[in-house]
C-alpha positions, 0 to 999 in steps of 0.5 A: 500500500504505497503512501507517498508524501514529501516528508524529509527536508531538502537538507540536514546540516551541511548535507543536501538531499540527492534523492527521495523514494516513497516507502510502502508498508511491509505488512499492509494489514498490520500497518493499516491497523497501526495507522500508517499514513506516509513513508519516505527514504532519502539519500543525503550527501555533503560535508560533515559539521565544522570542527573547532578549527572551522574545517569541515569533514570529508564528503559523506553519504547517508540515508534517512527513512521516515514513517508517519503513524497515527500517534505515538502509540502506533509509532512505538508499535511500528518501531518495535517491528522495524527493530533488527533482532540484534539491535542494542539500546542507543544511549547517545540517540535523541530519544529513549526509544532508540536502538542501534545495529551496526551503522543503523540507528532506529528511533521513535519520536512522537508519531514518527519512526526515523531510521538513519543509516551511516549517520548518527545525528546529534540530539539538536539535529534530530529536534530540528529535523522533526520540526520540519516534518509535516503533521508531526505530533509529540505525545507521551508514550503509552504507560502500558509498556512500563508494566511489562516485567524486565527481569529475564525478558528477551531482547527486542521481543516486545510487540504492541497490540492495538486490534484484531490484526496485531492480536492474531499476529502476536497472540493468536491463542486469545480470541478478539471477542475475549479481549474486547477491543470495543473498550479501546483495549491495548496489549503488549507482549514479551518473551521471558526466559524461565529456568524451565523454558521460554514463556510468552506473556501478554498484558492487556490494559482496560479503561478501569478496574470494573471492565477488567474484573468482568473480562478476567473470567473469559480469559480464565475459561480458555484452556491452556492459558494462565490469566491473572488480574491486577487493577485494570491489567489482565496478564495472560501467559499464552505459552509456557513449559509448565504451570510453575513457569507461567506463574513465576512470570505472571506474578511479576505483573503488578499494577500500582496507581500513580498519584502525584502529590506536591510536597513543596506546596507553598504555605498559606500567606500570613497577614502582615500588620506593617503591610496592612498599615502601609496599604491604609496609608496609600488608600488615604493618600489616594482619597486625599488626592481625589478630593483635591482634584475634585475641589480644583475642578469645582473652583475652575468651573465657578471661575469660568462661569462667572461665579455661578455653577448650575442653579447657584448664584454668587453672593454679590449678585443683585436681587429684587426685594419686596418690602411688605409691611404689616401696616397698610399704605398711608392715606394722603 
C-alpha cells in the first residue's frame, strides 16, 4: 500500500538531499491497523559539521527513512517491528526509544519512526529535523509498556497490540471477542526466559478496574492459558513449559496507581500588620488626592462661569426685594 508524501527536508546540516523514494508498508494489514499514513527514504550527501578549527569533514553519504503513524502509540508499535533482532539500546540517540545495529540507528519520536543509516545525528539535529516534518505530533508514550516485567525478558521481543490484526499476529491463542477491543483495549507482549523454558506473556490494559474484573473470567475459561488480574491489567501467559513457569512470570505483573502529590506546596500567606498599615496609608493618600482634584475642578468651573455653577448664584449678585409691611399704605 504505497503512501507517498514529501516528508524529509531538502537538507540536514551541511548535507543536501540527492534523492527521495516513497516507502510502502511491509505488512499492509498490520500497518493499516497501526495507522500508517506516509513513508519516505532519502539519500543525503555533503560535508560533515565544522570542527573547532572551522574545517569541515570529508564528503559523506547517508540515508534517512521516515514513517508517519497515527500517534505515538502506533509509532512505538511500528518501531518495535522495524527493530533488527540484534539491535542494542542507543544511549547517545535523541530519544529513549532508540536502538542501534551496526551503522543503523532506529528511533521513535512522537508519531514518527526515523531510521538513519551511516549517520548518527546529534540530539539538536534530530529536534530540528522533526520540526520540519509535516503533521508531526509529540505525545507521551503509552504507560502500558512500563508494566511489562524486565527481569529475564528477551531482547527486542516486545510487540504492541492495538486490534484484531496485531492480536492474531502476536497472540493468536486469545480470541478478539475475549479481549474486547470495543473498550479501546491495548496489549503488549514479551518473551521471558524461565529456568524451565521460554514463556510468552501478554498484558492487556482496560479503561478501569470494573471492565477488567468482568473480562478476567473469559480469559480464565480458555484452556491452556494462565490469566491473572491486577487493577485494570489482565496478564495472560499464552505459552509456557509448565504451570510453575507461567506463574513465576505472571506474578511479576503488578499494577500500582500513580498519584502525584506536591510536597513543596507553598504555605498559606500570613497577614502582615506593617503591610496592612502601609496599604491604609496609600488608600488615604489616594482619597486625599481625589478630593483635591475634585475641589480644583469645582473652583475652575465657578471661575469660568462667572461665579455661578448650575442653579447657584454668587453672593454679590443683585436681587429684587419686596418690602411688605404689616401696616397698610398711608392715606394722603
